[in-house]
DSSP file (Angstrom, degrees, kcal/mol; ACC not computed):
  #  RESIDUE AA STRUCTURE BP1 BP2  ACC     N-H-->O    O-->H-N    N-H-->O    O-->H-N    TCO  KAPPA ALPHA  PHI   PSI    X-CA   Y-CA   Z-CA
    1    1 A M              0   0    0      0, 0.0    15,-0.4     0, 0.0     2,-0.2   0.000 360.0 360.0 360.0 131.8   -0.5   -6.3   -6.4
    2    2 A A        -     0   0    0     13,-0.1     2,-0.6    11,-0.0    13,-0.2  -0.533 360.0-140.6 -82.1 141.9    3.2   -6.3   -6.9
    3    3 A I  E     -A   14   0A   0     11,-3.4    11,-2.4    -2,-0.2     2,-0.4  -0.916  28.6-147.3 -96.5 121.7    5.3   -3.2   -7.5
    4    4 A K  E     +AB  13  70A   0     -2,-0.6    66,-2.4    66,-0.6     2,-0.3  -0.765  19.9 177.4-104.6 138.8    7.8   -4.2  -10.2
    5    5 A F  E     -AB  12  69A   0      7,-2.7     7,-2.5    -2,-0.4     2,-0.6  -0.963  29.9-141.8-134.3 149.9   11.4   -2.9  -10.5
    6    6 A N  E     -AB  11  68A   0     62,-3.1    62,-2.2    -2,-0.3     2,-0.9  -0.969  25.5-165.2-104.9 112.2   14.4   -3.4  -12.7
    7    7 A V  E >   -AB  10  67A   0      3,-3.5     3,-1.1    -2,-0.6    60,-0.2  -0.803  69.5 -44.5-107.2  90.5   17.2   -3.1  -10.2
    8    8 A F  T 3  S-     0   0    0     58,-1.6    -1,-0.2    -2,-0.9    59,-0.1   0.854 125.4 -36.9  53.8  38.8   20.4   -2.7  -12.2
    9    9 A G  T 3  S+     0   0    0     57,-0.3     2,-0.5     1,-0.3    -1,-0.3   0.388 119.3 106.0  96.6  -0.5   19.3   -5.5  -14.6
   10   10 A T  E <   -A    7   0A   0     -3,-1.1    -3,-3.5     2,-0.0     2,-0.3  -0.942  67.4-130.1-112.5 128.6   17.6   -7.8  -12.0
   11   11 A R  E     +A    6   0A   0     -2,-0.5     2,-0.4    -5,-0.2    -5,-0.2  -0.607  29.3 179.8 -77.0 133.4   13.8   -8.0  -11.8
   12   12 A V  E     -A    5   0A   0     -7,-2.5    -7,-2.7    -2,-0.3     2,-0.4  -1.000  13.9-159.2-135.3 132.6   12.4   -7.5   -8.3
   13   13 A H  E     -AC   4  24A   0     11,-2.9    11,-3.1    -2,-0.4     2,-0.4  -0.931  11.0-167.5-110.5 137.4    8.7   -7.6   -7.2
   14   14 A I  E     -AC   3  23A   0    -11,-2.4   -11,-3.4    -2,-0.4     2,-0.3  -0.976   4.4-175.0-127.8 138.9    7.7   -5.9   -4.0
   15   15 A E  E     - C   0  22A   0      7,-2.7     7,-2.7    -2,-0.4     2,-0.6  -0.971  25.0-126.8-131.4 146.9    4.4   -6.2   -2.2
   16   16 A R  E     - C   0  21A   0    -15,-0.4     2,-0.6    -2,-0.3     5,-0.2  -0.833  24.9-175.5 -90.6 126.1    3.0   -4.6    0.9
   17   17 A R  E >   - C   0  20A   0      3,-3.2     3,-2.0    -2,-0.6     2,-0.4  -0.891  62.6 -57.5-124.7  99.6    1.8   -7.2    3.5
   18   18 A G  T 3  S-     0   0    0     -2,-0.6     0, 0.0     1,-0.3     0, 0.0  -0.536 120.1 -20.6  65.3-124.5    0.2   -5.4    6.4
   19   19 A S  T 3  S+     0   0    0     -2,-0.4    -1,-0.3    -3,-0.1     2,-0.2   0.425 126.6  80.6 -92.7  -1.0    2.9   -3.0    7.7
   20   20 A Q  E <  S-C   17   0A   0     -3,-2.0    -3,-3.2    22,-0.1     2,-0.4  -0.714  71.7-129.9-109.8 155.3    5.8   -5.0    6.2
   21   21 A W  E     -C   16   0A   0     18,-0.6     2,-0.4    -2,-0.2    18,-0.3  -0.831  17.9-161.5 -96.5 142.8    7.4   -5.1    2.7
   22   22 A A  E     -C   15   0A   0     -7,-2.7    -7,-2.7    -2,-0.4     2,-0.4  -0.996   7.0-161.1-123.4 131.0    7.9   -8.5    1.0
   23   23 A A  E     -C   14   0A   0     -2,-0.4    12,-2.8    14,-0.3     2,-0.3  -0.915   9.7-178.4-118.2 142.4   10.3   -8.7   -1.9
   24   24 A F  E     -CD  13  34A   0    -11,-3.1   -11,-2.9    -2,-0.4    10,-0.2  -0.954  27.9-134.3-139.0 153.0   10.6  -11.5   -4.5
   25   25 A Y  E     - D   0  33A   0      8,-2.8     8,-2.2    -2,-0.3     2,-0.2  -0.950  33.1-139.3-104.1 117.8   12.6  -12.5   -7.5
   26   26 A P  E     - D   0  32A   0      0, 0.0     6,-0.3     0, 0.0     2,-0.2  -0.571  12.6-143.4 -80.9 143.2   10.2  -13.6  -10.3
   27   27 A G    >   -     0   0    0      4,-3.5     3,-1.3    -2,-0.2     0, 0.0  -0.612  21.8-116.7 -99.2 163.1   11.0  -16.6  -12.4
   28   28 A S  T 3  S+     0   0    0      1,-0.3    -1,-0.1    -2,-0.2     4,-0.1   0.664 114.0  61.9 -72.0 -16.9   10.4  -17.1  -16.1
   29   29 A D  T 3  S-     0   0    0      2,-0.1    -1,-0.3     1,-0.0     3,-0.1   0.357 122.1-102.2 -91.9   6.1    8.1  -20.0  -15.2
   30   30 A G  S <  S+     0   0    0     -3,-1.3     2,-0.1     1,-0.4    -2,-0.1   0.276  89.1 113.0  91.0  -9.3    5.7  -17.8  -13.2
   31   31 A K        -     0   0    0     -5,-0.1    -4,-3.5     2,-0.0    -1,-0.4  -0.445  49.8-157.1 -87.2 169.6    7.0  -18.8   -9.9
   32   32 A R  E     -D   26   0A   0     -6,-0.3     2,-0.4    -2,-0.1    -8,-0.0  -0.976   6.0-147.7-143.8 156.6    8.9  -16.6   -7.5
   33   33 A R  E     -D   25   0A   0     -8,-2.2    -8,-2.8    -2,-0.3    -2,-0.0  -0.955  34.3 -95.9-127.9 149.2   11.4  -16.9   -4.7
   34   34 A A  E     -D   24   0A   0     -2,-0.4   -10,-0.3   -10,-0.2     2,-0.1  -0.325  44.5-117.7 -60.2 137.1   11.8  -14.7   -1.6
   35   35 A A        -     0   0    0    -12,-2.8   -12,-0.2   -22,-0.2    -1,-0.1  -0.387  14.2-124.9 -74.7 158.9   14.5  -12.1   -2.1
   36   36 A D  S    S+     0   0    0     -2,-0.1     2,-0.3     2,-0.0    -1,-0.1  -0.093  83.7  71.9 -98.2  31.8   17.5  -12.2    0.2
   37   37 A F        -     0   0    0    -14,-0.1     2,-0.4     2,-0.0   -14,-0.3  -0.954  69.8-131.7-143.7 162.2   17.1   -8.6    1.4
   38   38 A V        -     0   0    0     -2,-0.3   -16,-0.1   -16,-0.1    -2,-0.0  -0.919   6.4-152.4-118.0 139.0   14.8   -6.7    3.8
   39   39 A I        -     0   0    0     -2,-0.4   -18,-0.6   -18,-0.3     9,-0.0  -0.967  30.5-117.8-108.5 122.5   13.1   -3.4    3.2
   40   40 A P    >   -     0   0    0      0, 0.0     3,-1.9     0, 0.0   -20,-0.0  -0.268  20.2-124.3 -55.7 139.6   12.4   -1.5    6.4
   41   41 A P  T 3  S+     0   0    0      0, 0.0    -2,-0.0     0, 0.0     0, 0.0   0.703 106.3  64.4 -65.9 -15.5    8.6   -1.1    7.0
   42   42 A D  T 3  S+     0   0    0      2,-0.1     2,-0.4     0, 0.0   -22,-0.1   0.488  73.8 109.0 -84.4  -2.3    9.0    2.7    7.2
   43   43 A V    <   -     0   0    0     -3,-1.9     2,-0.1     1,-0.0     5,-0.1  -0.616  69.7-132.0 -74.9 128.8   10.2    3.1    3.6
   44   44 A E    >   -     0   0    0     -2,-0.4     3,-1.7     1,-0.1     4,-0.4  -0.436  16.6-114.0 -78.6 154.4    7.4    4.7    1.7
   45   45 A E  G >  S+     0   0    0      1,-0.3     3,-1.6     2,-0.2     4,-0.4   0.903 117.1  56.1 -54.0 -43.5    6.3    3.3   -1.7
   46   46 A G  G 3  S+     0   0    0      1,-0.3    -1,-0.3     2,-0.1     4,-0.2   0.639 107.4  49.1 -65.3 -14.9    7.6    6.4   -3.4
   47   47 A D  G <> S+     0   0    0     -3,-1.7     4,-2.6     1,-0.1    -1,-0.3   0.360  80.3  98.3-104.8   3.9   11.0    5.9   -2.0
   48   48 A L  H <> S+     0   0    0     -3,-1.6     4,-3.2    -4,-0.4     5,-0.2   0.911  82.4  50.2 -59.5 -45.3   11.4    2.2   -2.9
   49   49 A A  H  > S+     0   0    0     -4,-0.4     4,-2.4     1,-0.2    -1,-0.2   0.926 112.5  47.6 -59.4 -44.2   13.5    2.9   -6.1
   50   50 A L  H  > S+     0   0    0     -4,-0.2     4,-2.4     2,-0.2    -1,-0.2   0.925 113.2  48.9 -63.3 -44.4   15.8    5.1   -4.1
   51   51 A Y  H  X S+     0   0    0     -4,-2.6     4,-2.6     1,-0.2    -2,-0.2   0.947 112.6  47.0 -58.7 -50.0   16.1    2.5   -1.3
   52   52 A L  H  X S+     0   0    0     -4,-3.2     4,-2.5     1,-0.2    -1,-0.2   0.876 110.9  52.6 -60.2 -39.2   16.8   -0.3   -3.8
   53   53 A G  H  X S+     0   0    0     -4,-2.4     4,-0.5    -5,-0.2    -1,-0.2   0.900 111.6  45.9 -65.4 -41.9   19.4    1.9   -5.6
   54   54 A D  H >< S+     0   0    0     -4,-2.4     3,-0.5     1,-0.2    -2,-0.2   0.903 114.8  48.4 -67.4 -40.5   21.2    2.6   -2.3
   55   55 A L  H 3< S+     0   0    0     -4,-2.6     3,-0.2     1,-0.2    -2,-0.2   0.885 124.8  27.3 -67.3 -40.8   21.1   -1.0   -1.3
   56   56 A F  H >< S+     0   0    0     -4,-2.5     3,-2.7    -5,-0.2     4,-0.3   0.114  76.5 124.7-110.8  20.7   22.3   -2.4   -4.6
   57   57 A H  G X<  +     0   0    0     -4,-0.5     3,-1.6    -3,-0.5    -1,-0.2   0.786  69.1  65.9 -57.1 -29.1   24.5    0.4   -6.0
   58   58 A E  G 3  S+     0   0    0      1,-0.3    -1,-0.3    -3,-0.2    -2,-0.1   0.664  93.4  61.4 -68.1 -14.7   27.4   -1.9   -6.4
   59   59 A D  G <  S+     0   0    0     -3,-2.7    -1,-0.3     2,-0.0    -2,-0.2   0.479  77.7 116.2 -88.4  -5.1   25.5   -3.9   -9.0
   60   60 A A    <   +     0   0    0     -3,-1.6     3,-0.0    -4,-0.3   -51,-0.0  -0.367  37.7 167.2 -65.6 144.4   25.3   -0.9  -11.4
   61   61 A R  B >   -E   64   0B   0      3,-1.6     3,-1.1     5,-0.1     5,-0.1  -0.942  51.4 -93.3-149.5 165.6   27.1   -1.3  -14.7
   62   62 A P  T 3  S+     0   0    0      0, 0.0    -1,-0.1     0, 0.0    -2,-0.0   0.877 125.2  48.9 -53.5 -40.2   27.1    0.6  -18.0
   63   63 A S  T 3  S+     0   0    0      1,-0.3   -54,-0.1     2,-0.1    -3,-0.0   0.728 126.4  26.5 -73.3 -20.5   24.4   -1.7  -19.5
   64   64 A H  B <  S+E   61   0B   0     -3,-1.1    -3,-1.6   -56,-0.1    -1,-0.3  -0.684  72.4 160.1-141.8  80.1   22.2   -1.3  -16.4
   65   65 A P        +     0   0    0      0, 0.0     2,-0.3     0, 0.0    -5,-0.1   0.480  56.9  21.8 -86.3  -1.8   23.0    2.0  -14.8
   66   66 A D  S    S-     0   0    0     -5,-0.1   -58,-1.6     2,-0.0     2,-0.4  -0.889  71.5-100.9-154.5 180.0   19.9    2.6  -12.7
   67   67 A V  E     +B    7   0A   0     -2,-0.3     2,-0.4   -60,-0.2   -60,-0.2  -0.934  40.5 178.6-110.4 132.0   16.8    1.3  -10.9
   68   68 A S  E     -B    6   0A   0    -62,-2.2   -62,-3.1    -2,-0.4     2,-0.4  -0.994  29.3-123.8-139.2 145.0   13.5    1.8  -12.6
   69   69 A R  E     -B    5   0A   0     -2,-0.4     2,-0.3   -64,-0.2   -64,-0.3  -0.688  32.6-159.2 -80.7 136.4    9.9    0.9  -11.9
   70   70 A V  E      B    4   0A   0    -66,-2.4   -66,-0.6    -2,-0.4    -2,-0.0  -0.848 360.0 360.0-118.4 155.8    8.3   -1.2  -14.6
   71   71 A A              0   0    0     -2,-0.3   -66,-0.1   -68,-0.1    -1,-0.1   0.459 360.0 360.0 -76.9 360.0    4.7   -1.8  -15.6
């Protein structure tokens, strides 16, 4: 099951695969492509939003000022 985030206006889905995290960019057609970043395996699920915020803070803008988990 994917954990879904809005990262400064970009949708990102993250899944735990064994001891590793896998990140994807979902498409509007139901397909997804592998994300171009790595999440260290020791990042806890509860810290994913913070990690993504630290990683992509340069993408913040007034219309999308934060990282949020979405349903």
